[in-house]
C-alpha positions as semicolon CSV with decimal commas, in nm:
position;residue;x (nm);y (nm);z (nm)
1;M;8,391;21,738;7,798
2;A;8,265;21,697;7,443
3;E;7,928;21,532;7,408
4;K;7,963;21,161;7,355
5;G;7,785;20,941;7,105
6;E;7,787;20,564;7,105
7;T;7,915;20,375;6,803
8;S;7,952;20,008;6,731
9;A;8,196;19,772;6,751
10;A;8,361;19,447;6,753
11;R;8,305;19,203;6,474
12;H;8,448;18,919;6,681
13;P;8,406;18,982;7,053
14;A;8,594;18,681;7,185
15;T;8,674;18,808;7,534
16;T;8,377;19,022;7,639
17;S;8,023;18,921;7,718
18;G;7,862;19,147;7,457
19;P;7,930;19,378;7,161
20;M;8,211;19,625;7,207
21;I;8,093;19,981;7,258
22;I;8,309;20,281;7,172
23;T;8,215;20,632;7,284
24;D;8,342;20,943;7,108
25;S;8,539;21,203;7,306
26;P;8,686;21,416;7,027
27;S;9,028;21,579;7,053
28;P;9,171;21,847;6,823
29;N;9,521;21,700;6,845
30;Y;9,561;21,543;6,502
31;N;9,631;21,620;6,137
32;E;9,641;21,435;5,804
33;R;9,845;21,119;5,759
34;F;10,143;21,149;5,526
35;F;10,159;20,876;5,258
36;P;10,380;20,749;5,121
37;T;10,613;20,783;5,415
38;T;10,986;20,840;5,370
39;G;11,022;20,464;5,415
40;G;10,771;20,408;5,133
41;R;10,474;20,270;5,326
42;R;10,130;20,380;5,214
43;A;9,885;20,262;5,479
44;I;9,822;20,214;5,849
45;S;10,057;19,933;5,947
46;L;10,086;19,923;6,327
47;I;9,900;19,956;6,655
48;I;10,100;20,122;6,933
49;L;10,010;20,063;7,299
50;H;10,077;20,325;7,568
51;Y;9,993;20,377;7,931
52;T;9,849;20,712;8,038
53;D;10,092;20,767;8,328
54;L;9,812;20,947;8,512
55;P;9,589;20,856;8,810
56;S;9,261;20,845;8,616
57;A;9,115;20,817;8,268
58;A;8,933;21,148;8,323
59;E;9,267;21,324;8,367
60;A;9,412;21,146;8,064
61;R;9,112;21,241;7,852
62;A;9,128;21,605;7,958
63;L;9,498;21,624;7,877
64;M;9,455;21,465;7,535
65;Q;9,165;21,701;7,456
66;D;9,373;22,005;7,549
67;P;9,492;22,174;7,227
68;T;9,795;22,321;7,404
69;H;9,912;21,971;7,499
70;Q;9,946;21,873;7,131
71;A;9,943;21,500;7,202
72;C;9,669;21,241;7,177
73;A;9,608;20,877;7,092
74;H;9,320;20,748;6,884
75;Y;9,169;20,546;7,171
76;L;9,160;20,545;7,551
77;V;9,079;20,228;7,747
78;D;8,981;20,271;8,112
79;T;9,043;20,015;8,388
80;T;8,674;19,918;8,365
81;G;8,714;19,825;7,999
82;A;8,529;20,134;7,873
83;I;8,668;20,248;7,537
84;E;8,670;20,605;7,404
85;R;8,773;20,726;7,060
86;L;8,944;21,066;7,057
87;V;9,069;21,078;6,697
88;P;8,923;20,904;6,389
89;D;9,133;20,618;6,256
90;E;9,194;20,790;5,925
91;R;9,359;21,089;6,093
92;R;9,718;21,118;6,219
93;A;9,693;21,134;6,599
94;W;9,999;21,272;6,781
95;H;10,087;20,983;7,008
96;A;10,417;20,831;6,891
97;G;10,635;21,142;6,895
98;R;11,001;21,108;6,802
99;S;11,022;20,739;6,719
100;H;11,164;20,479;6,482
101;W;11,084;20,127;6,367
102;A;11,249;19,934;6,086
103;G;11,357;20,237;5,886
104;E;11,041;20,439;5,948
105;D;11,050;20,762;6,150
106;D;10,693;20,892;6,106
107;L;10,517;20,634;6,320
108;N;10,226;20,874;6,373
109;S;10,134;20,842;6,005
110;L;10,170;20,464;6,008
111;S;9,998;20,372;6,332
112;L;9,693;20,375;6,552
113;G;9,758;20,470;6,915
114;I;9,582;20,319;7,218
115;E;9,626;20,480;7,559
116;I;9,560;20,231;7,839
117;Q;9,469;20,385;8,173
118;N;9,747;20,303;8,418
119;A;9,932;20,522;8,667
120;G;10,259;20,386;8,531
121;H;10,600;20,357;8,690
122;R;10,554;20,681;8,882
123;G;10,222;20,557;9,018
124;G;10,355;20,228;9,152
125;A;10,304;20,012;8,843
126;P;9,948;19,896;8,922
127;A;9,835;19,574;8,758
128;Y;9,623;19,595;8,444
129;P;9,276;19,455;8,533
130;W;9,144;19,173;8,316
131;A;8,838;19,379;8,216
132;Q;9,076;19,637;8,070
133;I;9,303;19,386;7,895
134;S;8,998;19,209;7,757
135;A;8,880;19,538;7,607
136;V;9,227;19,606;7,462
137;I;9,222;19,261;7,301
138;D;8,880;19,319;7,147
139;L;8,977;19,666;7,026
140;C;9,302;19,545;6,870
141;R;9,124;19,259;6,695
142;D;8,865;19,498;6,557
143;L;9,128;19,744;6,436
144;C;9,329;19,467;6,273
145;Q;9,024;19,346;6,085
146;R;8,917;19,694;5,977
147;H;9,263;19,789;5,852
148;G;9,373;19,458;5,706
149;L;9,647;19,394;5,965
150;D;9,749;19,059;6,100
151;G;9,737;19,013;6,475
152;Q;10,111;19,062;6,515
153;A;10,104;19,431;6,413
154;I;10,123;19,553;6,773
155;L;10,410;19,724;6,955
156;G;10,466;19,927;7,271
157;H;10,571;20,291;7,289
158;S;10,893;20,168;7,450
159;D;10,971;19,965;7,136
160;I;10,956;20,259;6,897
161;A;11,102;20,526;7,130
162;P;11,324;20,331;7,371
163;D;11,556;20,622;7,449
164;R;11,273;20,823;7,604
165;K;10,966;20,604;7,671
166;I;10,906;20,304;7,900
167;D;10,533;20,245;7,850
168;P;10,321;20,037;7,865
169;G;10,571;19,890;8,112
170;E;10,741;19,560;8,176
171;W;10,434;19,437;8,369
172;F;10,205;19,477;8,068
173;P;10,080;19,124;7,981
174;W;10,222;19,085;7,630
175;E;10,232;18,708;7,661
176;K;9,864;18,706;7,758
177;L;9,780;18,907;7,446
178;H;9,971;18,653;7,239
179;T;9,757;18,369;7,377
180;H;9,462;18,560;7,228
181;G;9,626;18,586;6,886
182;L;9,776;18,932;6,922
183;G;10,140;19,035;6,901
184;F;10,446;18,816;6,875
185;W;10,589;18,616;7,164
186;P;10,915;18,418;7,137
187;N;10,906;18,040;7,149
188;P;11,278;17,952;7,127
189;G;11,436;17,609;7,107
190;M;11,776;17,465;7,190
191;A;11,927;17,585;6,862
192;D;11,827;17,941;6,952
193;K;11,996;17,906;7,289
194;A;12,316;17,780;7,129
195;E;12,317;18,064;6,879
196;G;12,243;18,314;7,154
197;L;12,536;18,199;7,365
198;A;12,771;18,264;7,074
199;L;12,645;18,614;6,994
200;T;12,890;18,903;7,009
201;D;12,772;19,257;7,084
202;D;12,765;19,320;6,709
203;G;12,550;19,010;6,665
204;I;12,310;19,122;6,935
205;R;12,279;19,463;6,769
206;A;12,220;19,302;6,429
207;H;11,938;19,088;6,571
208;L;11,778;19,388;6,744
209;T;11,797;19,583;6,417
210;A;11,637;19,289;6,235
211;C;11,348;19,303;6,483
212;G;11,298;19,672;6,399
213;Y;11,472;19,858;6,683
214;N;11,658;20,180;6,606
215;P;12,022;20,092;6,522
216;A;12,136;20,446;6,604
217;L;12,078;20,397;6,976
218;D;12,324;20,253;7,226
219;L;12,315;19,879;7,283
220;K;12,209;19,888;7,650
221;T;11,906;20,103;7,562
222;L;11,805;19,859;7,288
223;I;11,851;19,551;7,507
224;T;11,644;19,712;7,784
225;A;11,364;19,794;7,538
226;F;11,360;19,438;7,404
227;Q;11,349;19,304;7,760
228;R;11,069;19,541;7,859
229;H;10,851;19,377;7,594
230;F;10,983;19,022;7,560
231;V;11,183;18,943;7,877
232;P;10,996;19,099;8,170
233;E;11,184;18,861;8,402
234;A;11,486;19,089;8,360
235;F;11,312;19,351;8,574
236;L;11,246;19,118;8,867
237;D;11,612;19,149;8,957
238;G;11,740;19,503;8,914
239;G;12,076;19,374;8,796
240;N;11,956;19,214;8,469
241;A;11,782;19,500;8,287
242;G;12,005;19,612;8,003
243;H;12,224;19,303;8,031
244;A;12,203;19,039;7,757
245;D;12,169;18,731;7,974
246;I;12,103;18,390;7,823
247;L;11,724;18,420;7,843
248;T;11,738;18,754;7,661
249;R;11,978;18,618;7,398
250;T;11,767;18,309;7,337
251;R;11,441;18,500;7,294
252;L;11,617;18,761;7,080
253;V;11,748;18,498;6,840
254;D;11,399;18,353;6,798
255;A;11,248;18,701;6,754
256;A;11,507;18,802;6,494
257;H;11,458;18,482;6,295
258;H;11,083;18,540;6,304
259;A;11,128;18,901;6,190
260;R;11,345;18,797;5,897
261;A;11,094;18,528;5,802
262;R;10,832;18,802;5,778
263;G;11,051;18,983;5,528
264;G;11,211;19,215;5,783
265;A;11,094;19,349;6,122
266;L;10,846;19,236;6,382
267;A;10,492;19,372;6,364
268;F;10,509;19,537;6,021
269;P;10,296;19,355;5,761
270;R;10,463;19,049;5,615
271;Q;10,663;19,129;5,302
272;S;10,683;18,902;5,000
273;A;11,019;18,738;4,946
């Protein structure tokens, strides 16, 4: 393992008892960011959350430091809340892979990646401990402040690559993050429910596209990805995932309206009208 050096930290540690500490565990798996992107963006715009899908942070670190693996996130957060930096923010870490959001395909250039230690679906979907989520919250807040992002600029790997990725999982506490000012969470009303009931498949697809999801993918894949982030209840009953039930439709309508109010797409920086 590379020698580690402590660096500072959080400018607003609202969830931990002391300053956030980040240790360096360098990886060679990065290159230069490409700006402007083909979609025209010129700066870091998103934070992407992943789970490691491995039994331990040590195994995840070793894999991300392996040059033959050719994949790595910028940060790794262990179950204890310990945070490691593997790639400097200004570099293009290889964490997003083949992905798409709101017309952008090079999400590696546009984003910061955070790997959260969790054994994943294959490992029984263990709960994310509060110490770990608290550290993720503090890290995201710090990154948003350093890079001029608002707190909503956070997505999951399953949002940007829904045809091949399912992390950080439907049990990741997105709503809890929202209560701490991070990410978007729907808050629909009766008008949203009425509009949702009337949606055709084409209307559902249009709303998902407005949120930022890849319009080239099949509708069931897109609905499942939206549910994995915004309607985790759909996975409590195996029959609802991928099906646009009324709860999914209602939250989707609210999310799409919110995305359009931002100038197009969830999470990306708000655009002027």
